[in-house]
PASEBA-1860 file (N, C-alpha, C; in nm, 3 decimals):
! residues 124
1> MLKGSTTE> -1.081/0.316/-0.780/-1.126/0.163/-0.787/-1.029/0.076/-0.876 ~ -1.009/-0.024/-0.884/-0.906/-0.088/-0.951/-0.925/-0.104/-1.110 ~ -0.852/-0.063/-1.172/-0.888/-0.061/-1.347/-0.905/-0.203/-1.397 ~ -1.025/-0.214/-1.442/-1.029/-0.369/-1.541/-1.057/-0.436/-1.447 ~ -1.104/-0.456/-1.334/-1.125/-0.548/-1.257/-1.281/-0.549/-1.232 ~ -1.317/-0.679/-1.205/-1.431/-0.729/-1.182/-1.487/-0.681/-1.038 ~ -1.407/-0.684/-0.961/-1.446/-0.621/-0.834/-1.375/-0.489/-0.809 ~ -1.482/-0.421/-0.787/-1.466/-0.289/-0.758/-1.451/-0.210/-0.622
9> IPYSDIDY> -1.365/-0.188/-0.584/-1.325/-0.124/-0.462/-1.354/0.028/-0.442 ~ -1.400/0.071/-0.364/-1.423/0.241/-0.337/-1.289/0.279/-0.275 ~ -1.261/0.395/-0.323/-1.120/0.449/-0.289/-1.143/0.476/-0.103 ~ -1.291/0.514/-0.045/-1.292/0.517/0.100/-1.283/0.394/0.175 ~ -1.249/0.261/0.117/-1.212/0.145/0.175/-1.057/0.103/0.166 ~ -0.994/0.185/0.102/-0.857/0.189/0.091/-0.775/0.266/0.228 ~ -0.664/0.218/0.307/-0.599/0.285/0.390/-0.579/0.444/0.361 ~ -0.637/0.519/0.455/-0.659/0.671/0.421/-0.502/0.705/0.367
17> ELRKLIQY> -0.402/0.678/0.423/-0.268/0.718/0.401/-0.242/0.700/0.256 ~ -0.309/0.578/0.198/-0.264/0.562/0.022/-0.372/0.576/-0.070 ~ -0.461/0.649/-0.032/-0.586/0.686/-0.100/-0.544/0.755/-0.247 ~ -0.480/0.871/-0.196/-0.447/0.967/-0.330/-0.341/0.925/-0.411 ~ -0.248/0.844/-0.331/-0.109/0.763/-0.412/-0.186/0.655/-0.501 ~ -0.282/0.587/-0.452/-0.334/0.470/-0.524/-0.407/0.533/-0.647 ~ -0.483/0.647/-0.620/-0.524/0.712/-0.744/-0.449/0.740/-0.830 ~ -0.325/0.792/-0.814/-0.220/0.844/-0.896/-0.179/0.715/-0.972
25> INEVDGIE> -0.154/0.636/-0.892/-0.070/0.541/-0.958/-0.203/0.447/-1.062 ~ -0.310/0.434/-1.035/-0.418/0.411/-1.136/-0.449/0.470/-1.255 ~ -0.392/0.616/-1.262/-0.405/0.697/-1.340/-0.301/0.673/-1.466 ~ -0.178/0.585/-1.418/-0.070/0.565/-1.510/-0.128/0.489/-1.607 ~ -0.134/0.487/-1.734/-0.131/0.407/-1.851/-0.042/0.286/-1.824 ~ -0.117/0.149/-1.846/-0.052/0.050/-1.825/0.004/-0.022/-1.686 ~ -0.063/0.043/-1.602/-0.040/0.014/-1.455/-0.184/-0.006/-1.372 ~ -0.204/-0.139/-1.322/-0.316/-0.163/-1.259/-0.303/-0.204/-1.111
33> TSSCCSGH> -0.347/-0.126/-1.009/-0.327/-0.171/-0.881/-0.423/-0.282/-0.847 ~ -0.379/-0.367/-0.741/-0.475/-0.496/-0.720/-0.507/-0.488/-0.560 ~ -0.402/-0.456/-0.488/-0.403/-0.455/-0.353/-0.311/-0.356/-0.276 ~ -0.345/-0.312/-0.164/-0.236/-0.227/-0.071/-0.271/-0.243/0.093 ~ -0.172/-0.199/0.143/-0.156/-0.197/0.289/-0.068/-0.092/0.326 ~ -0.104/-0.016/0.413/-0.011/0.101/0.484/0.082/0.077/0.552 ~ 0.071/-0.053/0.613/0.174/-0.156/0.695/0.133/-0.087/0.862 ~ 0.042/-0.020/0.878/-0.004/-0.009/1.014/0.092/0.000/1.109
41> CKMPCQIR> 0.187/0.058/1.109/0.310/0.101/1.193/0.409/-0.053/1.242 ~ 0.351/-0.141/1.163/0.429/-0.274/1.178/0.518/-0.322/1.086 ~ 0.477/-0.305/0.946/0.495/-0.364/0.837/0.540/-0.246/0.719 ~ 0.627/-0.294/0.635/0.629/-0.185/0.539/0.513/-0.180/0.451 ~ 0.490/-0.032/0.408/0.378/-0.020/0.304/0.388/-0.105/0.185 ~ 0.281/-0.166/0.126/0.279/-0.238/0.016/0.165/-0.211/-0.059 ~ 0.202/-0.188/-0.223/0.106/-0.188/-0.312/0.141/-0.269/-0.423 ~ 0.028/-0.346/-0.445/0.042/-0.483/-0.552/-0.002/-0.402/-0.693
49> FYADSIEC> 0.052/-0.450/-0.817/0.013/-0.405/-0.915/0.031/-0.487/-1.040 ~ -0.030/-0.486/-1.136/-0.014/-0.546/-1.252/0.026/-0.424/-1.365 ~ 0.070/-0.489/-1.465/0.172/-0.402/-1.577/0.115/-0.474/-1.696 ~ 0.115/-0.371/-1.802/0.066/-0.436/-1.947/0.231/-0.490/-1.992 ~ 0.318/-0.437/-1.941/0.434/-0.499/-2.031/0.546/-0.465/-1.870 ~ 0.669/-0.504/-1.923/0.810/-0.508/-1.837/0.849/-0.333/-1.860 ~ 0.823/-0.307/-2.011/0.842/-0.175/-2.028/0.781/-0.053/-1.954 ~ 0.649/-0.084/-1.900/0.554/-0.019/-1.834/0.612/0.012/-1.706
57> VTKFIHKY> 0.656/-0.125/-1.644/0.728/-0.116/-1.500/0.854/-0.033/-1.532 ~ 0.936/-0.042/-1.609/1.060/0.018/-1.618/1.052/0.161/-1.633 ~ 0.945/0.227/-1.712/0.914/0.351/-1.720/0.850/0.431/-1.570 ~ 0.784/0.326/-1.511/0.733/0.401/-1.391/0.824/0.407/-1.293 ~ 0.918/0.301/-1.274/1.047/0.283/-1.152/1.127/0.428/-1.191 ~ 1.178/0.439/-1.351/1.245/0.516/-1.373/1.183/0.682/-1.337 ~ 1.061/0.698/-1.371/0.999/0.815/-1.357/0.950/0.866/-1.213 ~ 0.889/0.767/-1.147/0.880/0.792/-1.006/0.942/0.746/-0.896
65> LYRNPNWR> 1.034/0.652/-0.919/1.095/0.601/-0.808/1.240/0.638/-0.808 ~ 1.292/0.711/-0.919/1.425/0.754/-0.927/1.496/0.853/-0.848 ~ 1.394/0.921/-0.795/1.414/1.032/-0.683/1.346/0.964/-0.540 ~ 1.298/0.885/-0.555/1.237/0.812/-0.457/1.289/0.658/-0.376 ~ 1.427/0.691/-0.320/1.488/0.553/-0.315/1.454/0.487/-0.172 ~ 1.356/0.547/-0.108/1.293/0.467/-0.029/1.159/0.359/-0.051 ~ 1.172/0.330/-0.196/1.075/0.220/-0.218/1.114/0.139/-0.309 ~ 1.092/0.028/-0.312/1.162/-0.072/-0.427/1.048/-0.169/-0.495
73> VVIDMSDT> 1.067/-0.232/-0.630/0.934/-0.304/-0.691/1.027/-0.444/-0.692 ~ 0.946/-0.536/-0.675/0.986/-0.684/-0.686/0.886/-0.734/-0.753 ~ 0.901/-0.841/-0.824/0.817/-0.954/-0.866/0.756/-1.044/-0.770 ~ 0.614/-1.055/-0.755/0.562/-1.120/-0.653/0.481/-1.215/-0.719 ~ 0.513/-1.361/-0.754/0.434/-1.437/-0.824/0.346/-1.539/-0.687 ~ 0.259/-1.475/-0.607/0.192/-1.569/-0.501/0.087/-1.659/-0.530 ~ 0.034/-1.733/-0.450/-0.066/-1.833/-0.492/-0.200/-1.769/-0.509 ~ -0.201/-1.636/-0.458/-0.350/-1.568/-0.511/-0.335/-1.545/-0.653
81> DIFNDKWD> -0.240/-1.530/-0.728/-0.241/-1.521/-0.865/-0.316/-1.610/-0.923 ~ -0.305/-1.746/-0.901/-0.374/-1.869/-0.941/-0.503/-1.847/-0.961 ~ -0.584/-1.760/-0.869/-0.729/-1.743/-0.885/-0.778/-1.608/-0.934 ~ -0.662/-1.563/-0.966/-0.717/-1.423/-1.051/-0.704/-1.449/-1.214 ~ -0.799/-1.364/-1.271/-0.799/-1.364/-1.417/-0.666/-1.342/-1.489 ~ -0.558/-1.285/-1.411/-0.438/-1.238/-1.460/-0.342/-1.330/-1.417 ~ -0.392/-1.452/-1.418/-0.293/-1.561/-1.325/-0.156/-1.562/-1.395 ~ -0.168/-1.549/-1.548/-0.036/-1.563/-1.622/0.063/-1.431/-1.606
89> SPTYLLET> 0.012/-1.343/-1.558/0.095/-1.232/-1.545/0.141/-1.201/-1.406 ~ 0.277/-1.162/-1.411/0.328/-1.159/-1.265/0.262/-1.017/-1.165 ~ 0.243/-1.037/-1.061/0.208/-0.921/-0.975/0.333/-0.845/-0.897 ~ 0.346/-0.722/-0.934/0.444/-0.628/-0.894/0.417/-0.602/-0.757 ~ 0.500/-0.612/-0.664/0.503/-0.524/-0.552/0.590/-0.404/-0.539 ~ 0.524/-0.332/-0.494/0.574/-0.168/-0.476/0.581/-0.160/-0.319 ~ 0.712/-0.145/-0.259/0.700/-0.125/-0.100/0.801/-0.047/-0.052 ~ 0.784/0.019/0.057/0.862/0.073/0.127/0.977/-0.010/0.185
97> TFPDYFYN> 1.081/0.055/0.193/1.226/-0.031/0.266/1.224/-0.042/0.418 ~ 1.142/0.010/0.490/1.114/0.000/0.605/0.953/0.018/0.686 ~ 0.948/-0.049/0.800/0.843/-0.073/0.854/0.803/0.070/0.943 ~ 0.880/0.149/0.995/0.876/0.235/1.071/0.761/0.352/1.038 ~ 0.644/0.365/1.109/0.553/0.457/1.064/0.563/0.582/1.019 ~ 0.679/0.654/1.105/0.713/0.784/1.038/0.787/0.798/0.917 ~ 0.882/0.697/0.885/0.943/0.683/0.758/0.869/0.637/0.647 ~ 0.758/0.547/0.685/0.673/0.489/0.589/0.588/0.603/0.554
105> GLAIDNLT> 0.532/0.684/0.611/0.439/0.804/0.577/0.517/0.928/0.533 ~ 0.622/0.944/0.518/0.717/1.036/0.453/0.755/0.957/0.318 ~ 0.753/0.849/0.300/0.794/0.787/0.166/0.667/0.809/0.070 ~ 0.516/0.764/0.152/0.417/0.772/0.091/0.389/0.914/0.040 ~ 0.403/1.014/0.140/0.417/1.145/0.091/0.512/1.220/-0.010 ~ 0.625/1.146/-0.023/0.737/1.192/-0.115/0.686/1.123/-0.272 ~ 0.634/1.008/-0.235/0.606/0.946/-0.391/0.481/1.008/-0.449 ~ 0.387/1.058/-0.349/0.245/1.120/-0.404/0.295/1.264/-0.439
113> YAFEGEKK> 0.395/1.344/-0.367/0.414/1.466/-0.423/0.506/1.441/-0.576 ~ 0.572/1.354/-0.598/0.634/1.326/-0.708/0.543/1.329/-0.839 ~ 0.404/1.237/-0.791/0.289/1.238/-0.886/0.218/1.381/-0.907 ~ 0.206/1.474/-0.810/0.146/1.582/-0.799/0.241/1.664/-0.910 ~ 0.386/1.653/-0.880/0.468/1.749/-0.960/0.457/1.686/-1.108 ~ 0.414/1.596/-1.128/0.395/1.530/-1.275/0.256/1.521/-1.308 ~ 0.208/1.607/-1.398/0.057/1.576/-1.423/0.042/1.532/-1.561 ~ 0.137/1.467/-1.633/0.155/1.386/-1.756/0.152/1.229/-1.705
121> FFCA> 0.085/1.156/-1.740/0.088/1.026/-1.690/0.105/0.930/-1.835 ~ 0.197/0.839/-1.843/0.182/0.761/-1.982/0.288/0.631/-1.954 ~ 0.249/0.533/-2.038/0.330/0.424/-2.066/0.333/0.390/-2.224 ~ 0.400/0.444/-2.298/0.357/0.398/-2.455/0.472/0.347/-2.493
END
């Protein structure tokens, strides 16, 4: 479920391929997911999240994406942010760099394994 959100989404409603990864990302201090989509064989996998600070994003990128070059993080200021209680904070978009189903799945698995290998989650 999304941390600090007024709308709680059960993990069973999240795309199956992303459930474990979303759980891990939500355990990182200072990071809160807001939406996700596995891409469904047509688009890149996308995970939107909020961060307490740019330092949290920087640490997240350095710690988990450094060895996973098939992911990128961009600032995503969309119209939906206007209707959110965090409208004054940017939404970050974590996405794979390709839409192909096989490589999308591989990128999701690699990032999930990076979290499983690192049991200490922090952003201090």
